[in-house]
C-alpha positions as CSV (number, residue, x, y, z in Angstrom):
1,M,-37.7,-7.7,-6.9
2,L,-38.1,-10.3,-9.6
3,I,-41.4,-8.6,-10.6
4,L,-39.8,-5.2,-10.8
5,Y,-37.0,-6.6,-13.0
6,R,-39.5,-8.3,-15.3
7,F,-41.4,-5.1,-15.6
8,M,-38.3,-3.1,-16.4
9,E,-37.1,-5.8,-18.8
10,N,-40.3,-5.4,-20.8
11,Q,-40.0,-1.6,-20.8
12,L,-36.5,-1.5,-22.3
13,P,-35.8,-1.5,-26.0
14,P,-34.6,-4.9,-27.3
15,V,-31.1,-3.6,-28.0
16,L,-30.6,-2.4,-24.4
17,Q,-32.1,-5.7,-23.1
18,E,-29.6,-7.6,-25.1
19,Y,-26.7,-5.4,-23.9
20,I,-27.7,-5.7,-20.2
21,T,-28.2,-9.4,-20.2
22,H,-25.3,-10.3,-22.5
23,R,-22.6,-7.8,-21.6
24,P,-19.4,-8.8,-23.4
25,Q,-17.1,-10.9,-21.4
26,K,-14.0,-8.9,-22.3
27,E,-15.7,-5.7,-21.1
28,L,-16.5,-7.3,-17.8
29,Q,-13.0,-8.5,-17.4
30,A,-11.7,-5.0,-18.1
31,D,-14.0,-3.5,-15.5
32,H,-13.0,-6.1,-12.9
33,A,-9.3,-5.5,-13.6
34,W,-9.6,-1.7,-13.2
35,K,-11.6,-2.1,-9.9
36,L,-8.9,-4.5,-8.6
37,Y,-6.1,-2.1,-9.7
38,S,-7.9,0.8,-7.8
39,S,-8.3,-1.4,-4.7
40,L,-4.6,-2.2,-4.7
41,Q,-3.7,1.4,-5.0
42,E,-5.9,2.2,-2.0
43,M,-4.2,-0.5,0.0
44,I,-0.8,1.0,-0.8
45,R,-2.1,4.4,0.4
46,F,-3.4,2.7,3.6
47,A,0.0,1.2,4.3
48,D,1.7,4.5,3.7
49,Y,-0.7,6.4,6.0
50,K,-0.2,3.8,8.7
51,V,3.5,4.3,8.6
52,Y,3.0,8.1,8.8
53,L,0.9,7.6,11.9
54,L,3.6,5.3,13.5
55,Y,6.2,8.0,12.8
56,M,4.1,10.7,14.4
57,I,3.2,8.8,17.5
58,A,6.7,7.4,18.0
59,G,8.2,10.9,17.5
60,V,6.0,12.3,20.3
61,V,6.8,9.4,22.6
62,L,10.5,9.5,21.9
63,S,10.6,13.3,22.3
64,L,9.2,12.9,25.8
65,V,11.6,10.2,26.8
66,F,14.7,11.8,25.3
67,S,13.9,15.1,27.0
68,E,14.8,13.3,30.2
69,F,17.8,11.5,28.7
70,K,20.5,12.8,31.1
71,D,18.4,12.2,34.1
72,L,17.6,8.6,33.0
73,L,21.3,7.8,32.4
74,A,22.1,9.0,35.9
75,L,19.7,6.5,37.4
76,G,21.9,3.5,36.9
77,L,22.8,0.6,34.6
78,A,19.2,-0.7,34.1
79,F,18.2,2.6,32.6
80,K,21.3,2.7,30.4
81,I,20.3,-0.7,29.1
82,L,16.7,0.4,28.5
83,I,17.9,3.5,26.7
84,A,20.1,1.4,24.5
85,L,17.1,-0.9,23.7
86,L,15.0,2.1,23.0
87,V,17.5,3.5,20.6
88,A,17.8,0.1,18.9
89,S,14.0,-0.2,18.6
90,S,13.8,3.3,17.2
91,G,16.5,2.4,14.6
92,F,14.5,-0.7,13.6
93,L,11.3,1.4,13.4
94,I,13.1,3.9,11.0
95,L,14.6,1.1,8.9
96,Y,11.3,-0.9,8.5
97,S,9.3,2.3,7.9
98,M,11.7,3.4,5.2
99,K,11.4,-0.1,3.6
100,T,7.6,0.2,3.8
101,M,7.7,3.6,2.0
102,M,10.1,2.7,-0.8
103,P,8.4,1.0,-3.7
104,R,10.3,-2.0,-5.1
105,A,10.0,-3.3,-8.7
106,S,9.5,-7.0,-8.9
107,T,11.8,-8.9,-11.2
108,K,9.9,-12.2,-11.3
109,H,7.2,-11.0,-13.8
110,I,7.9,-12.3,-17.3
111,M,4.9,-10.8,-19.2
112,K,5.9,-7.8,-21.3
113,S,4.0,-4.6,-20.5
114,Q,2.3,-2.6,-23.3
115,K,3.6,0.5,-21.5
116,L,0.1,1.9,-21.0
117,I,-0.4,2.0,-17.2
118,Y,2.8,2.6,-15.3
119,F,3.7,6.3,-15.2
120,L,7.4,5.9,-16.0
121,D,6.5,3.8,-19.1
122,I,4.1,6.5,-20.2
123,A,6.7,9.3,-19.5
124,S,9.3,7.5,-21.6
125,Q,7.2,7.9,-24.7
126,E,6.4,10.9,-26.8
127,D,2.9,12.1,-26.3
128,H,1.7,11.3,-29.8
129,E,3.3,7.8,-29.6
130,F,1.5,7.0,-26.4
131,V,-1.8,8.2,-27.6
132,Q,-1.5,6.4,-30.9
133,H,-0.3,3.2,-29.2
134,F,-3.2,3.3,-26.7
135,L,-5.9,3.9,-29.3
136,E,-4.6,1.2,-31.7
137,L,-4.6,-1.6,-29.1
138,P,-7.7,-3.7,-28.5
139,T,-9.3,-3.7,-25.1
140,S,-8.0,-7.1,-24.4
141,S,-4.4,-5.8,-24.7
142,I,-5.1,-2.9,-22.4
143,T,-6.7,-5.3,-19.9
144,E,-3.6,-7.5,-20.1
145,D,-1.4,-4.5,-19.3
146,V,-3.6,-3.7,-16.3
147,L,-3.3,-7.3,-15.1
148,V,0.5,-7.1,-15.4
149,Q,0.4,-4.0,-13.3
150,I,-1.9,-5.7,-10.8
151,A,0.6,-8.5,-10.4
152,I,3.4,-6.1,-9.8
153,L,1.3,-4.0,-7.3
154,S,0.4,-7.2,-5.5
155,D,4.1,-8.0,-5.0
156,I,4.8,-4.4,-3.8
157,L,1.9,-4.7,-1.4
158,K,3.1,-8.0,0.0
159,Q,6.5,-6.4,0.7
160,K,4.9,-3.2,2.1
161,F,2.8,-5.1,4.6
162,Y,5.7,-7.4,5.6
163,Y,7.8,-4.4,6.5
164,L,4.8,-2.5,8.0
165,N,4.3,-5.4,10.4
166,K,8.0,-5.3,11.3
167,A,7.7,-1.5,11.9
168,M,4.7,-2.0,14.1
169,L,6.5,-4.6,16.2
170,S,9.4,-2.1,16.6
171,F,6.9,0.5,17.6
172,Y,5.3,-1.9,20.2
173,G,8.9,-2.5,21.5
174,I,9.3,1.2,21.9
175,L,6.1,1.5,23.9
176,F,7.0,-1.5,26.0
177,I,10.4,-0.1,26.8
178,V,9.0,3.3,27.7
179,L,6.5,1.6,30.0
180,L,9.4,-0.2,31.7
181,I,11.2,3.0,32.1
182,Q,8.2,4.6,33.7
183,I,7.7,1.6,36.0
184,F,11.4,1.5,37.1
185,K,11.3,5.3,37.8
186,L,8.6,4.6,40.4
187,F,11.0,2.4,42.4
């Protein structure tokens, strides 16, 4: 591998050799910032898809149980308690799923944004103002704005995964209660 690199190094014009070996630090930082920003956006999508999946599976399971609702209530007090627990767990699933889906702006960030990345900041400007502002700023200012957005996205992700874990626990509670109902129906 080293031989191939040395061979290629000798084949490139000196200007390209200098660029490849000494890529500007600020440019590398900008690349890393954009990659991190994209990664965080993908993690947000992952959390949202996971909540959609929980909704779908819980909906099917609850439909099956609630189709037998009157029959289960007639079986006695234990089933009434299990149905009440099932309704409570379903409520928690809905609550925590909604909290997972709703983005929350963080208030702890003190750095001022350049209004270049966040869509509402961009939409609040006239087109020509945004374009002019974007083109006038040096790369380091754009990178700073991306980093501010990364910090905000990280806070949002922390909250999303906190509530997603709570929603999953509620979902597991639903499955456990449904399992208990099925076991008690056997006796």
